[in-house]
C-alpha positions as CSV (number, residue, x, y, z in Angstrom):
1,M,-7.4,5.3,-21.9
2,S,-9.0,2.5,-20.0
3,F,-7.5,-0.1,-17.7
4,A,-5.3,-3.2,-19.0
5,F,-3.1,-5.8,-17.5
6,A,-0.5,-7.7,-19.4
7,V,2.0,-10.2,-17.9
8,T,5.4,-9.7,-19.6
9,G,7.3,-12.4,-18.0
10,T,7.3,-15.0,-15.2
11,Q,9.6,-17.0,-13.1
12,G,7.7,-19.7,-11.1
13,S,4.7,-17.6,-9.4
14,A,6.6,-14.5,-9.6
15,R,5.8,-12.2,-12.5
16,A,6.4,-8.7,-14.2
17,A,3.8,-6.9,-15.8
18,D,2.3,-3.9,-17.4
19,F,-0.7,-2.4,-15.8
20,T,-2.3,0.3,-17.9
21,T,-4.2,3.2,-16.3
22,P,-6.0,6.2,-17.5
23,R,-2.9,8.1,-15.7
24,G,-0.2,6.1,-17.2
25,V,1.3,2.5,-17.3
26,V,2.5,1.0,-13.9
27,R,5.2,-1.6,-14.2
28,T,5.2,-4.2,-11.8
29,P,6.3,-5.4,-9.3
30,C,5.6,-1.9,-7.8
31,F,5.7,-0.4,-4.4
32,M,3.2,2.4,-3.7
33,P,4.4,5.1,-1.4
34,V,1.7,6.2,0.9
35,G,0.2,9.6,1.1
36,T,-2.3,9.3,3.7
37,R,-3.7,12.7,3.9
38,G,-2.8,13.9,0.3
39,T,0.8,14.0,0.8
40,V,3.7,11.6,1.3
41,K,5.1,13.3,4.3
42,G,7.9,15.7,3.6
43,I,8.1,14.8,-0.2
44,T,7.1,16.9,-3.0
45,P,5.5,15.1,-6.1
46,R,8.6,16.0,-8.3
47,E,10.7,14.3,-5.6
48,L,8.5,11.2,-5.8
49,R,8.8,11.1,-9.5
50,E,12.6,11.4,-9.3
51,A,12.5,8.5,-7.0
52,G,10.8,6.4,-9.5
53,S,7.2,6.5,-8.0
54,Q,4.6,5.3,-10.5
55,I,1.4,5.3,-8.3
56,I,0.7,6.5,-4.9
57,L,-2.0,5.7,-2.2
58,A,-4.0,8.1,-0.3
59,N,-6.6,7.5,2.5
60,T,-10.4,7.9,2.3
61,F,-11.0,8.1,5.9
62,H,-8.4,11.0,6.7
63,L,-9.4,13.1,3.6
64,H,-13.0,12.8,4.5
65,L,-12.2,14.0,7.9
66,R,-10.2,16.8,6.7
67,P,-10.5,18.7,4.4
68,G,-13.5,16.7,3.1
69,E,-14.1,15.2,-0.4
70,E,-16.7,17.9,-1.4
71,L,-13.8,20.6,-1.2
72,I,-11.4,18.2,-3.1
73,E,-13.8,17.5,-5.8
74,R,-14.8,21.2,-6.2
75,L,-11.0,21.9,-6.7
76,G,-10.5,19.5,-9.5
77,G,-10.1,16.1,-7.7
78,L,-7.3,14.6,-5.6
79,H,-4.8,14.8,-8.7
80,A,-5.2,18.5,-9.1
81,F,-5.5,19.1,-5.3
82,M,-2.1,17.5,-4.5
83,G,-0.3,18.3,-7.7
84,Y,0.3,14.6,-8.6
85,D,0.0,13.4,-12.2
86,G,0.4,9.7,-11.9
87,P,-2.1,7.2,-11.0
88,I,-3.4,7.2,-7.5
89,L,-5.2,4.6,-5.3
90,T,-7.5,5.2,-2.4
91,D,-7.8,2.9,0.5
92,S,-11.5,2.8,1.5
93,G,-10.9,3.7,5.2
94,G,-11.9,0.3,6.5
95,F,-8.5,-0.5,8.3
96,Q,-8.4,3.0,9.8
97,V,-11.9,2.7,11.1
98,F,-11.5,-0.7,12.5
99,S,-8.3,0.3,14.2
100,L,-10.3,2.7,16.4
101,T,-11.4,-0.1,18.6
102,D,-12.6,2.1,21.4
103,L,-14.1,4.8,19.2
104,R,-16.4,2.8,16.8
105,K,-19.6,0.7,16.8
106,L,-20.0,-1.9,13.9
107,R,-23.4,-2.7,12.7
108,E,-24.6,-4.2,9.4
109,E,-25.5,-0.8,7.9
110,G,-21.9,0.3,8.5
111,V,-19.6,1.8,11.2
112,A,-20.2,4.5,13.5
113,F,-17.3,6.1,15.2
114,K,-16.0,9.2,17.0
115,S,-13.7,11.5,14.8
116,P,-10.1,11.2,16.3
117,I,-9.7,14.9,15.2
118,D,-12.7,16.4,17.4
119,G,-14.6,13.6,18.8
120,A,-17.6,14.5,16.4
121,D,-19.9,11.6,15.5
122,C,-19.2,10.2,12.0
123,F,-20.6,7.2,10.1
124,L,-19.2,5.1,7.1
125,S,-20.9,2.5,5.1
126,P,-20.1,0.8,1.9
127,E,-22.1,3.2,-0.2
128,I,-20.7,6.3,1.7
129,A,-17.1,5.2,1.5
130,T,-17.3,4.4,-2.3
131,G,-19.1,7.8,-2.6
132,I,-16.3,9.5,-1.0
133,Q,-13.7,7.9,-3.1
134,R,-15.8,8.7,-6.3
135,A,-15.6,12.3,-5.3
136,L,-11.8,12.2,-4.6
137,G,-11.3,11.1,-8.0
138,A,-8.5,8.3,-7.6
139,N,-8.0,5.9,-10.3
140,I,-8.1,2.7,-8.2
141,I,-10.6,2.8,-5.4
142,M,-10.8,0.0,-2.7
143,A,-14.1,-1.8,-1.5
144,F,-15.1,-1.1,1.9
145,D,-14.2,-4.2,4.1
146,E,-13.9,-5.4,7.5
147,C,-10.3,-5.8,8.7
148,P,-10.4,-8.4,11.5
149,P,-7.6,-8.6,14.2
150,A,-5.2,-11.4,13.8
151,T,-6.8,-13.1,16.9
152,M,-10.4,-13.4,15.5
153,E,-11.5,-16.8,14.9
154,G,-14.5,-19.2,14.7
155,A,-17.9,-17.8,14.2
156,A,-16.9,-14.2,14.7
157,L,-14.3,-14.3,11.8
158,R,-16.8,-16.1,9.6
159,E,-19.3,-13.5,10.2
160,S,-16.7,-10.9,9.5
161,T,-15.8,-12.4,6.1
162,E,-19.4,-12.8,5.3
163,R,-20.0,-9.2,6.0
164,T,-17.0,-8.0,3.8
165,L,-18.8,-9.9,1.0
166,R,-22.1,-8.6,1.6
167,W,-20.6,-4.9,1.7
168,L,-18.8,-5.6,-1.6
169,E,-22.1,-6.1,-3.2
170,R,-23.1,-2.6,-1.8
171,C,-20.1,-0.8,-3.0
172,L,-20.7,-2.0,-6.4
173,S,-24.1,-0.3,-6.3
174,V,-22.4,3.0,-6.5
175,G,-21.4,4.2,-10.0
176,L,-17.9,5.3,-10.7
177,K,-16.4,8.0,-12.8
178,P,-15.1,6.9,-16.3
179,H,-11.5,6.9,-15.0
180,Q,-12.1,4.8,-12.0
181,C,-12.2,1.2,-11.2
182,M,-12.6,-0.7,-7.8
183,F,-10.4,-3.6,-6.4
184,P,-12.5,-6.0,-4.3
185,I,-10.5,-7.1,-1.1
186,V,-10.1,-10.9,0.0
187,Q,-10.4,-11.4,3.8
188,G,-10.8,-14.5,5.8
189,G,-8.3,-13.8,8.9
190,M,-5.8,-16.5,9.7
191,D,-8.0,-19.1,8.5
192,A,-6.8,-20.6,4.9
193,A,-10.1,-22.5,4.1
194,L,-12.0,-19.2,4.8
195,R,-9.6,-17.3,2.7
196,V,-10.0,-19.6,-0.1
197,E,-13.9,-19.3,0.2
198,S,-13.6,-15.5,0.4
199,A,-11.5,-15.2,-2.7
200,R,-14.0,-17.6,-4.7
201,R,-17.2,-15.7,-3.6
202,T,-15.5,-12.4,-4.4
203,L,-14.9,-13.7,-7.9
204,A,-18.6,-14.9,-7.9
205,I,-19.8,-11.4,-7.0
206,K,-17.2,-9.3,-9.2
207,G,-15.5,-11.8,-11.6
208,D,-14.7,-8.9,-14.2
209,A,-13.0,-6.5,-11.7
210,V,-9.8,-4.7,-13.0
211,G,-7.9,-6.1,-10.2
212,Y,-8.0,-7.7,-6.7
213,A,-6.6,-7.1,-3.2
214,V,-5.6,-9.1,-0.4
215,G,-6.3,-7.6,3.0
216,G,-6.1,-8.4,6.8
217,L,-2.5,-9.5,6.7
218,A,0.5,-8.0,8.4
219,V,-1.6,-7.1,11.3
220,G,0.6,-8.7,13.9
221,E,0.6,-12.3,12.9
222,P,3.9,-14.4,12.6
223,K,5.6,-14.1,9.0
224,D,5.0,-17.7,8.3
225,V,1.3,-17.2,8.8
226,T,1.3,-14.1,6.7
227,Y,2.8,-16.1,3.9
228,R,0.4,-19.1,4.1
229,M,-2.5,-17.0,4.2
230,L,-1.3,-14.8,1.2
231,E,-0.9,-18.0,-0.7
232,A,-4.2,-19.2,0.1
233,S,-5.8,-16.1,-1.0
234,I,-4.1,-15.6,-4.4
235,A,-4.5,-19.1,-5.4
236,E,-7.9,-18.6,-6.3
237,L,-7.4,-15.1,-8.0
238,P,-7.1,-14.8,-11.9
239,A,-3.6,-14.8,-13.3
240,N,-4.6,-12.0,-15.8
241,K,-5.5,-9.4,-13.2
242,P,-3.3,-7.4,-10.9
243,R,-2.9,-8.7,-7.3
244,Y,-2.5,-6.1,-4.5
245,M,-1.2,-7.0,-1.1
246,M,-2.1,-4.4,1.3
247,G,0.1,-3.1,3.9
248,I,3.5,-4.6,3.5
249,G,6.8,-2.6,3.2
250,T,9.9,-4.3,4.3
251,P,12.5,-5.6,1.7
252,L,11.8,-9.2,2.9
253,D,8.1,-8.8,2.7
254,L,8.3,-7.6,-0.8
255,I,10.5,-10.3,-2.1
256,M,8.2,-13.0,-0.4
257,A,5.1,-11.4,-1.7
258,V,6.5,-11.2,-5.4
259,D,7.6,-14.8,-5.1
260,R,4.0,-15.8,-4.4
261,G,2.5,-13.7,-7.3
262,V,1.8,-10.4,-5.9
263,D,2.0,-7.3,-8.2
264,M,1.4,-4.3,-5.9
265,F,2.2,-3.3,-2.4
266,D,2.0,-0.3,-0.1
267,C,3.1,0.6,3.5
268,V,3.7,3.5,5.6
269,L,6.8,1.9,7.0
270,P,9.4,3.3,4.7
271,T,8.5,7.1,5.7
272,R,7.5,6.6,9.2
273,N,10.9,4.6,9.9
274,A,12.6,7.4,8.0
275,R,11.2,10.2,10.3
276,N,12.5,8.1,13.2
277,A,16.0,8.1,11.7
278,R,15.7,4.5,10.6
279,V,16.8,3.9,7.0
280,F,17.2,0.7,4.6
281,V,20.4,-0.7,3.8
282,P,21.3,-4.3,2.4
283,G,21.2,-6.7,5.3
284,G,18.8,-4.8,7.3
285,G,18.8,-1.0,8.7
286,L,20.7,1.5,10.2
287,N,19.5,4.1,13.2
288,L,21.1,7.3,12.1
289,R,20.6,8.7,15.7
290,N,23.1,6.0,17.0
291,A,26.6,7.7,18.2
292,E,28.4,5.4,15.8
293,H,27.3,7.8,12.9
294,R,28.3,11.1,14.6
295,D,31.5,11.6,12.5
296,N,31.0,9.2,9.7
297,P,31.6,10.8,6.3
298,S,29.9,7.9,4.3
299,P,26.4,8.3,2.7
300,I,23.7,6.1,3.9
301,M,24.5,3.4,1.4
302,E,27.5,3.4,-0.9
303,G,26.4,3.4,-4.6
304,C,22.7,4.2,-3.9
305,D,21.3,6.4,-6.5
306,C,18.7,8.3,-4.3
307,Y,19.1,12.2,-3.9
308,A,20.3,11.7,-0.4
309,C,23.2,9.5,-1.1
310,K,24.4,10.6,-4.5
311,S,24.3,14.3,-3.4
312,G,27.0,13.1,-0.7
313,F,24.9,13.8,2.4
314,S,27.0,12.1,5.0
315,R,25.8,9.8,7.8
316,A,27.3,12.4,10.2
317,Y,25.2,15.4,8.8
318,L,22.0,13.1,8.8
319,H,22.9,12.1,12.5
320,H,23.3,15.8,13.2
321,L,19.9,16.6,11.6
322,H,18.0,14.0,13.4
323,K,19.6,14.7,16.8
324,S,18.5,18.3,16.3
325,D,15.1,17.4,15.1
326,E,15.5,19.2,11.9
327,M,13.0,18.2,9.3
328,L,15.4,17.8,6.5
329,G,16.7,14.5,8.3
330,G,13.3,13.0,7.9
331,I,13.0,14.2,4.2
332,L,16.4,12.9,3.2
333,A,15.9,9.6,5.0
334,S,12.3,9.3,3.5
335,I,13.8,9.9,0.0
336,H,16.3,7.1,0.4
337,N,13.8,4.6,1.9
338,I,11.2,5.2,-0.9
339,R,14.0,5.0,-3.5
340,Y,15.4,1.9,-1.9
341,L,12.2,-0.1,-2.1
342,I,11.3,1.2,-5.5
343,R,14.8,0.3,-6.8
344,M,14.3,-3.2,-5.4
345,C,11.1,-3.6,-7.3
346,E,12.9,-2.5,-10.6
347,E,15.4,-5.0,-9.7
348,M,13.0,-7.7,-9.3
349,R,11.2,-7.0,-12.5
350,A,14.6,-7.2,-14.5
351,A,15.5,-10.4,-12.8
352,I,12.1,-12.0,-13.6
353,L,12.3,-10.7,-17.1
354,G,15.8,-11.9,-17.5
355,G,15.2,-15.5,-16.1
356,K,17.2,-14.8,-13.0
357,W,14.6,-14.5,-10.2
358,E,16.1,-17.5,-8.1
359,E,19.6,-15.9,-8.4
360,F,18.0,-12.6,-7.2
361,K,16.4,-14.2,-4.3
362,A,19.6,-16.1,-3.4
363,S,21.7,-13.1,-3.5
364,A,19.4,-10.4,-2.0
365,K,20.6,-9.1,1.4
366,V,17.3,-8.5,3.2
367,A,16.2,-8.6,6.8
C-alpha cells in the first residue's frame, strides 16, 4: 500500500481528510503523540492505541545517539523495535541540534556538535540525517532543516532559509525504502514574505512530495505572530497534500491551526505537563499537586473517556501519587492528556464533516 491523501470535508479553511500510509489510514485532523527515544514516556503501545493514537513521532537525533540506527535496523526497524504497529514519523533532528546553541557549530556541510550524553564529537548533515531515518524505517521522514530562533532577522534569516532549501535538495539525493516518504519543511522565521518564498521554492524543488511541514514556529514568539506566519506558510501549499505544523500541542493551538488548514501536529507538552501533574480540562488546566485536590473524590474530568477518568481514579489519589513522586501519577495524567487532545481532534473532524465547525469553535472551552 502506498501513500494517498483525500479531503473528505471542508468548512472554510478547516478540513477533514484521510491520509493513507503503508501502515494504515490516518484520519485528520490528527494529533501525534511524541515518542522521542522510541517510547511515549510511561505509555505502552497498547495504551496509545486505546487512547485513539493513529500515528506517533520519534526523534532521529536521540535514537542516533542511543541506541544507534544500525542496531534498530538490525532488529527489524523502529516499528518492531518499539512494538508499535501504526504509522511512525521521525523528526530529522534539526530542532534538537539547533537547540544546542553552546554545543554545536554550523557550516554549509552540516552541523558539528557535542553529544549531550557523553560529550563525544558528532556531525549531522542532510545526507546523514536522511540516512539515519532511512535505517530507522519510519513511514514519514522529515527533511533536515535549520530551525532559526524567533529573534533571527535580516540577512541572517535569509541565509538560514536559503540553507534549508539547499539542504532539502541534498536530502532528496538519498534513496528511501519503499514504505517511506519525505516531507519538506517550510521555514522563514517571523518574516511572512520570506515564508511565502520558502514555500514556493520548496514546491519548485519537490512539487510531488507526499506532504509538507511548517517548521520554526511555536519557538517563543507571540501567538498572533505564530498564526500570521502559519497563514503565510500554508497559503502556498497544495490543498491536495497533508500539512503538518510542527511542535504545537495546546488545545487552543490545535483549534487555531485546524482553522487555518493544518492536518497534523505534534508536541511533547501533553506528556511533559502530565509528568509535572498538569492536566487538560475544559477552560484550561489543573495542577494536581495543588492542595485543593487533596481530598477531592472526582476524576480529572467528568465524562472523559480516558482510562484514568473512566476507571474512577480520583483527583485525591492522583494528588497523592504526584506528591509521593510515584510514576503512576505521571502515567495516568499522560493517558488523560493524550486522550484529551486526540478526542478534540475527533470532535473537530466530526464538526467539519457535519458542517458545524463555526459552532464548535464558538463553544470550545480552551485556553
